[in-house]
C-alpha positions as CSV (number, residue, x, y, z in Angstrom):
1,M,-36.1,-69.1,35.6
2,H,-33.0,-67.1,36.7
3,G,-31.2,-68.0,40.0
4,S,-29.6,-71.3,40.8
5,D,-30.9,-71.8,44.3
6,A,-33.6,-74.5,44.3
7,P,-36.2,-74.3,47.0
8,D,-36.1,-77.0,49.7
9,G,-38.1,-78.0,52.7
10,P,-41.9,-77.3,52.8
11,L,-41.9,-75.0,49.8
12,A,-40.2,-77.7,47.6
13,A,-42.8,-80.2,48.7
14,L,-45.6,-77.7,47.9
15,L,-44.2,-77.1,44.4
16,A,-44.2,-80.8,43.6
17,P,-47.3,-82.3,42.0
18,E,-48.7,-83.8,45.2
19,G,-48.3,-80.4,47.0
20,Q,-49.9,-78.6,44.1
21,A,-52.9,-80.9,44.2
22,L,-53.3,-80.3,47.9
23,L,-53.1,-76.5,47.5
24,A,-55.8,-76.6,44.8
25,E,-58.0,-78.6,47.1
26,L,-57.5,-76.1,49.9
27,R,-58.1,-73.0,47.7
28,D,-61.5,-72.2,49.1
29,H,-61.4,-74.1,52.4
30,D,-63.1,-72.8,55.5
31,P,-60.6,-72.3,58.4
32,A,-63.4,-73.3,60.8
33,D,-63.3,-76.8,59.3
34,E,-59.6,-77.1,59.3
35,L,-59.2,-79.7,62.1
36,G,-61.5,-82.2,60.4
37,L,-60.0,-81.4,57.0
38,A,-56.5,-82.0,58.3
39,T,-57.5,-85.4,59.7
40,R,-59.0,-86.5,56.4
41,L,-56.1,-85.2,54.3
42,R,-53.5,-87.0,56.5
43,R,-55.1,-90.3,55.6
44,A,-53.9,-89.8,52.0
45,H,-50.9,-87.5,52.3
46,P,-47.8,-87.2,54.6
47,A,-48.6,-85.2,57.7
48,P,-45.8,-82.6,57.1
49,L,-47.1,-81.9,53.6
50,V,-50.6,-81.5,54.9
51,S,-49.4,-79.1,57.6
52,A,-47.4,-77.1,55.1
53,A,-50.3,-76.9,52.7
54,L,-52.7,-75.8,55.3
55,G,-50.3,-73.1,56.5
56,Q,-49.8,-71.8,53.0
57,A,-53.6,-71.8,52.4
58,R,-54.0,-69.7,55.5
59,L,-51.3,-67.3,54.4
60,R,-52.9,-67.0,51.0
61,Q,-56.3,-66.1,52.5
62,R,-54.6,-63.4,54.7
63,A,-52.7,-62.1,51.6
64,A,-55.8,-61.6,49.5
65,A,-56.3,-58.2,51.0
66,K,-52.9,-57.1,49.6
67,F,-52.6,-59.1,46.4
68,G,-56.2,-59.8,45.3
69,A,-56.6,-62.7,43.0
70,D,-52.8,-63.2,42.7
71,A,-52.7,-64.4,46.3
72,A,-54.3,-67.7,45.4
73,R,-51.3,-68.5,43.1
74,M,-48.5,-67.1,45.3
75,Y,-46.3,-68.4,48.1
76,F,-45.8,-66.6,51.4
77,T,-43.9,-66.7,54.6
78,P,-45.6,-65.3,57.8
79,D,-43.3,-62.3,57.8
80,G,-43.7,-61.9,54.0
81,V,-47.5,-61.4,54.3
82,E,-47.0,-58.8,57.0
83,Q,-44.2,-56.8,55.3
84,A,-45.0,-57.1,51.6
85,T,-46.2,-54.1,49.6
86,R,-49.8,-54.4,48.4
87,T,-50.2,-54.8,44.7
88,A,-51.7,-51.4,44.0
89,V,-48.8,-49.6,45.7
90,A,-46.2,-51.7,44.1
91,A,-47.7,-51.2,40.7
92,H,-47.7,-47.4,41.2
93,R,-44.0,-47.4,42.1
94,A,-43.2,-49.7,39.2
95,A,-45.0,-47.3,36.8
96,R,-42.9,-44.4,38.2
97,F,-39.7,-46.3,37.5
98,A,-40.9,-47.1,34.0
99,A,-41.8,-43.5,33.3
100,L,-38.3,-42.5,34.3
101,G,-37.0,-44.8,31.6
102,V,-35.5,-47.4,33.9
103,D,-34.7,-50.7,32.3
104,R,-33.0,-52.7,35.1
105,V,-33.7,-52.4,38.9
106,A,-31.8,-54.0,41.8
107,D,-34.6,-54.8,44.3
108,L,-32.6,-55.1,47.6
109,C,-34.4,-56.8,50.5
110,C,-37.0,-58.2,48.1
111,G,-38.9,-60.3,50.6
112,I,-41.4,-62.6,48.9
113,G,-41.1,-60.6,45.7
114,G,-44.2,-58.5,45.5
115,D,-42.4,-55.4,44.2
116,A,-40.2,-57.5,41.9
117,V,-43.3,-58.9,40.3
118,A,-44.8,-55.4,39.8
119,L,-41.5,-54.1,38.3
120,A,-41.4,-57.1,35.9
121,R,-45.0,-56.6,34.9
122,A,-44.0,-53.0,34.0
123,G,-41.3,-54.5,31.6
124,I,-38.3,-53.9,33.9
125,A,-35.6,-56.5,34.5
126,V,-35.1,-57.1,38.2
127,L,-32.3,-58.4,40.4
128,A,-34.2,-59.5,43.5
129,V,-32.0,-60.0,46.6
130,D,-32.9,-61.2,50.2
131,R,-30.7,-62.8,52.9
132,D,-33.6,-64.9,54.2
133,P,-33.6,-68.3,52.2
134,A,-37.3,-68.8,52.8
135,A,-38.2,-65.3,51.4
136,A,-35.9,-65.7,48.4
137,A,-37.4,-69.1,47.6
138,A,-40.9,-67.6,47.8
139,A,-39.9,-64.7,45.6
140,R,-38.5,-67.2,43.0
141,A,-41.7,-69.3,43.2
142,N,-43.9,-66.2,42.9
143,A,-42.1,-64.9,39.8
144,A,-42.7,-68.3,38.2
145,A,-46.3,-68.5,39.4
146,L,-47.1,-65.1,38.0
147,E,-45.3,-65.7,34.8
148,V,-42.5,-63.1,35.0
149,A,-39.6,-65.4,35.8
150,E,-37.7,-64.4,32.7
151,L,-37.4,-60.9,34.0
152,V,-36.6,-61.7,37.7
153,D,-33.2,-63.0,38.9
154,V,-33.6,-63.9,42.5
155,R,-30.5,-64.3,44.7
156,C,-30.3,-65.3,48.4
157,A,-27.4,-63.1,49.7
158,E,-26.5,-60.2,51.9
159,V,-27.5,-57.1,50.1
160,G,-24.2,-55.4,50.9
161,D,-22.4,-58.2,49.0
162,V,-24.2,-57.9,45.7
163,D,-22.7,-56.2,42.7
164,I,-25.3,-53.7,41.3
165,S,-23.1,-52.4,38.5
166,G,-25.1,-52.6,35.3
167,Y,-28.4,-51.6,37.0
168,D,-29.7,-48.1,36.4
169,A,-31.9,-48.1,39.5
170,V,-32.3,-49.6,43.0
171,F,-35.3,-50.2,45.2
172,V,-34.6,-50.8,48.9
173,D,-37.2,-52.0,51.3
174,P,-35.4,-52.4,54.7
175,A,-36.8,-54.3,57.6
176,R,-38.6,-52.1,60.0
177,R,-39.8,-54.8,62.5
178,V,-37.8,-56.6,65.1
179,G,-38.7,-59.3,67.5
180,G,-40.9,-62.4,67.1
181,G,-40.0,-63.2,63.5
182,A,-37.1,-63.9,61.2
183,P,-33.8,-62.1,61.8
184,A,-33.7,-58.5,60.5
185,R,-32.0,-58.1,57.2
186,R,-28.3,-57.2,57.5
187,V,-25.7,-55.4,55.4
188,G,-22.7,-57.7,55.2
189,G,-21.9,-58.8,58.8
190,G,-23.8,-56.0,60.5
191,A,-26.0,-56.5,63.5
192,P,-29.8,-56.8,63.2
193,A,-31.9,-53.7,64.1
194,R,-32.7,-53.5,67.8
195,G,-35.2,-51.8,70.0
196,G,-37.6,-54.4,71.3
197,R,-40.6,-55.8,69.5
198,G,-42.7,-54.2,66.8
199,R,-41.9,-51.4,64.4
200,V,-38.6,-49.5,64.2
201,F,-39.1,-45.7,63.9
202,D,-35.4,-44.6,63.8
203,P,-34.3,-44.7,60.1
204,E,-30.8,-45.6,61.2
205,A,-32.2,-48.6,63.1
206,Y,-33.7,-50.0,59.9
207,S,-31.9,-53.1,58.6
208,P,-30.1,-52.1,56.5
209,P,-29.9,-48.5,57.9
210,L,-31.2,-45.5,55.8
211,S,-27.7,-44.1,55.5
212,W,-26.5,-47.2,53.7
213,A,-29.5,-47.1,51.4
214,V,-28.8,-43.5,50.6
215,E,-25.2,-44.3,49.8
216,V,-26.3,-47.1,47.4
217,A,-28.8,-44.7,45.8
218,G,-26.0,-42.4,44.9
219,R,-24.4,-45.1,42.7
220,V,-27.2,-45.3,40.2
221,S,-29.3,-42.9,38.1
222,H,-32.6,-43.4,40.1
223,A,-33.6,-45.0,43.4
224,A,-36.6,-45.5,45.6
225,L,-36.1,-46.2,49.3
226,K,-39.2,-47.4,51.2
227,V,-39.5,-45.9,54.7
228,A,-42.1,-45.8,57.4
229,P,-44.8,-43.1,56.8
230,G,-44.0,-41.6,60.2
231,I,-40.5,-40.7,59.2
232,P,-39.6,-37.3,60.5
233,H,-39.3,-34.7,57.8
234,E,-35.9,-33.6,59.1
235,A,-34.7,-37.2,58.5
236,V,-35.4,-36.9,54.7
237,P,-32.1,-36.3,52.8
238,D,-31.9,-33.0,50.9
239,A,-31.3,-34.8,47.7
240,A,-34.5,-36.8,48.0
241,E,-38.1,-36.3,46.9
242,A,-40.4,-37.7,49.6
243,E,-43.7,-39.3,48.5
244,W,-46.4,-40.5,50.9
245,V,-48.8,-43.0,49.5
246,S,-52.2,-44.0,50.7
247,D,-54.6,-46.7,49.3
248,A,-58.3,-46.3,49.9
249,G,-57.6,-43.7,52.5
250,D,-55.1,-45.7,54.5
251,V,-51.6,-44.4,54.5
252,K,-49.3,-47.3,53.5
253,E,-45.8,-46.0,53.1
254,A,-43.4,-43.2,52.3
255,V,-40.8,-43.5,49.6
256,L,-37.6,-41.4,49.2
257,W,-36.9,-40.9,45.5
258,F,-33.5,-40.0,44.1
259,G,-32.9,-38.7,40.6
260,T,-36.3,-37.0,40.4
261,E,-37.1,-33.7,42.2
262,P,-34.7,-33.0,45.2
263,G,-36.5,-31.5,48.1
264,A,-40.0,-32.1,46.7
265,R,-42.9,-33.3,48.9
266,R,-45.7,-35.3,47.4
267,A,-48.9,-37.1,48.5
268,T,-50.2,-39.8,46.2
269,L,-53.7,-41.3,46.6
270,L,-54.6,-44.7,45.3
271,P,-56.6,-46.1,43.6
272,A,-57.4,-42.7,42.0
273,G,-53.7,-42.3,41.1
274,V,-53.8,-38.5,41.9
275,S,-50.7,-36.8,43.3
276,L,-50.5,-33.5,45.1
277,A,-47.2,-31.7,44.9
278,G,-46.1,-29.3,47.6
279,R,-45.7,-25.7,46.7
280,G,-44.2,-24.5,50.0
281,L,-47.3,-22.7,51.1
282,P,-47.5,-21.4,54.7
283,D,-50.3,-22.7,56.9
284,P,-53.4,-20.5,56.5
285,P,-54.5,-18.6,59.7
286,P,-57.2,-20.3,61.7
287,G,-60.7,-19.0,61.6
288,P,-64.3,-19.8,62.6
289,V,-66.1,-23.0,61.7
290,G,-67.7,-22.6,58.3
291,R,-70.4,-24.5,56.6
292,Y,-68.1,-27.3,55.4
293,L,-65.3,-29.2,57.0
294,Y,-62.6,-30.8,54.8
295,E,-60.7,-33.9,56.2
296,P,-57.4,-34.2,54.2
297,D,-56.3,-37.7,53.3
298,G,-53.7,-39.1,55.6
299,A,-51.0,-39.0,53.0
300,V,-51.6,-35.3,52.6
301,V,-51.3,-34.8,56.4
302,R,-48.1,-36.9,56.5
303,A,-46.6,-34.9,53.6
304,H,-47.4,-31.6,55.4
305,L,-49.5,-30.5,52.5
306,V,-52.7,-29.4,54.4
307,A,-52.0,-25.8,53.3
308,E,-52.2,-26.9,49.7
309,V,-55.6,-28.4,50.3
310,A,-56.8,-25.3,52.1
311,A,-55.7,-23.2,49.2
312,Q,-57.7,-25.4,46.8
313,V,-60.9,-25.1,48.7
314,G,-60.5,-21.5,49.9
315,G,-60.4,-22.7,53.5
316,R,-58.8,-22.0,56.8
317,L,-57.7,-24.2,59.7
318,L,-59.9,-24.9,62.7
319,D,-56.9,-24.7,64.9
320,P,-53.2,-24.0,64.2
321,T,-52.3,-27.5,65.4
322,I,-55.1,-29.5,63.8
323,A,-55.2,-30.9,60.2
324,Y,-58.9,-30.0,59.6
325,V,-59.8,-27.4,57.1
326,T,-63.1,-25.4,57.2
327,A,-64.6,-23.3,54.5
328,D,-67.8,-21.5,53.6
329,D,-68.2,-23.0,50.1
330,R,-68.2,-26.5,48.7
331,V,-65.2,-27.1,46.5
332,R,-64.4,-30.6,45.2
333,S,-60.9,-31.9,45.9
334,P,-59.6,-35.4,45.4
335,Y,-57.3,-34.8,48.4
336,A,-59.9,-34.3,51.1
337,T,-63.3,-35.6,52.1
338,A,-65.9,-32.9,52.6
339,Y,-68.6,-32.8,55.3
340,E,-71.5,-30.4,55.7
341,I,-71.5,-29.1,59.4
342,T,-74.8,-28.8,61.1
343,D,-73.8,-28.1,64.7
344,T,-70.9,-26.8,66.7
345,L,-70.8,-27.1,70.5
346,P,-68.2,-27.1,73.3
347,F,-67.2,-30.6,74.2
348,S,-69.7,-32.1,76.7
349,V,-70.9,-35.7,76.6
350,K,-74.2,-34.7,78.3
351,K,-75.0,-31.9,75.8
352,L,-74.0,-34.1,72.9
353,R,-76.1,-37.0,74.0
354,A,-79.1,-34.7,74.5
355,L,-78.7,-33.2,71.0
356,L,-78.4,-36.5,69.3
357,R,-81.4,-37.9,71.1
358,A,-83.4,-34.9,70.2
359,R,-82.5,-35.5,66.6
360,G,-83.4,-39.2,66.8
361,V,-79.9,-40.3,65.9
362,G,-79.3,-44.0,66.3
363,S,-75.7,-44.4,65.0
364,V,-72.7,-42.1,64.7
365,T,-69.3,-42.2,63.0
366,V,-66.8,-40.7,65.3
367,K,-63.7,-39.0,64.0
368,K,-61.1,-37.2,66.0
369,R,-58.0,-35.1,65.7
370,G,-56.6,-33.3,68.7
371,S,-58.8,-35.1,71.2
372,A,-57.9,-37.6,73.9
373,V,-61.4,-39.1,73.9
374,E,-61.6,-42.6,72.5
375,P,-64.4,-43.1,69.9
376,E,-65.6,-46.4,71.3
377,E,-65.8,-44.9,74.8
378,L,-67.8,-42.0,73.5
379,R,-70.3,-44.3,71.7
380,R,-70.9,-46.2,74.9
381,K,-71.6,-43.0,76.9
382,L,-73.9,-41.6,74.3
383,K,-76.4,-44.6,74.7
384,L,-78.2,-43.8,71.5
385,T,-81.7,-45.1,71.2
386,G,-82.8,-43.9,67.7
387,P,-83.0,-46.0,64.6
388,S,-79.6,-47.0,63.2
389,A,-80.6,-45.6,59.8
390,V,-80.6,-42.1,61.3
391,S,-76.9,-41.3,61.5
392,C,-74.4,-38.5,61.6
393,T,-70.7,-37.9,61.8
394,V,-69.2,-36.6,65.1
395,F,-65.9,-34.7,65.0
396,L,-63.9,-34.5,68.2
397,T,-61.4,-31.7,67.8
398,R,-60.2,-28.3,68.9
399,V,-61.3,-24.9,67.6
400,A,-59.0,-22.1,68.5
401,G,-57.6,-24.3,71.3
402,A,-60.9,-25.2,72.9
403,P,-62.2,-28.9,72.9
404,T,-65.1,-28.8,70.5
405,V,-67.7,-31.2,68.9
406,L,-68.8,-30.7,65.3
407,L,-71.8,-32.6,63.9
408,G,-72.1,-33.1,60.2
409,R,-72.8,-35.4,57.3
410,P,-70.9,-36.2,54.1
411,A,-71.3,-33.4,51.6
412,P,-73.0,-34.4,48.4
413,A,-70.9,-34.5,45.3
414,T,-70.9,-31.3,43.2
């Protein structure tokens, strides 16, 4: 394995034979039984080791949603589980790097190494750097556990101090959370990002800031800078291609690509792997509610490509400010979910409740765009009494500026 820093503390103990045996025993443990299990294990093992193993077992169970079966072999920090890229998204990005002919990537702010592993699995040599010793140690252990250590050189260092000459690409995943966890990653001796607890939305408040990452991107042939999906479009550099990525309908991230298509906007939907490129189309004019409503994927909405979806399905907007498309015909698009609309009425809880009861509806899926009404609050007020098997979808939105309710059901595949 590359990298001279040996893990210490709890991780070193877990990597030793006794720690490995404990982790294997805890692989399928029930958290509800943890207290009794801990008491039993401490009779045969040191208490600190038992605590470390139980903590790692909990993190692995949390990480399964992102890493699938790999999580059971990996090592995590609490921040690492929260901030790491899920496997499907990291694999997509690695495939893009490979398709660009990239051989060596400097992964700056590598965290626990999820992206480094994906890049290595794509046959790319990786320099993985993080200033947090615990994260770097986890990244090194993960490269070994997932059998890609020969392609991953992990270093614990400030990313601004690392020489990236000899690498043809960089990937930067800056810290976008502050408060309550490990210090934000810094460039050299710079200060951590500030702004209270939770996510940081100002790209210059990332740690390292976006401007630094853009400057580093200019030193290599290709680069990918991970940013929050809510990044303002005006904050995207002119030289960058911006890609918004969703997985199973949930928007996960935006990435600024350099060395690809400057100024391009793209929405990529996983696991299908389809990608919608912007064509600079103007928004279509709004019009009346048609037989079908199309709900564009969140990545499409974030990428401002609703007009491209409307063009695909021959549709129009319900309202100039709402990302719902309506059309008279059913056209299949991988970038939007189609619903057949059965009813349109001005927003009124009383009228909606009466209509649903008359139809014998017992359960509803509530979707909203452009409405201040909370779905759970609406469900309580509807007081549905029908059988739960009788269901429909309720859309709370605006049509030509007026608060409106649409009733519908998922359109059958064509």
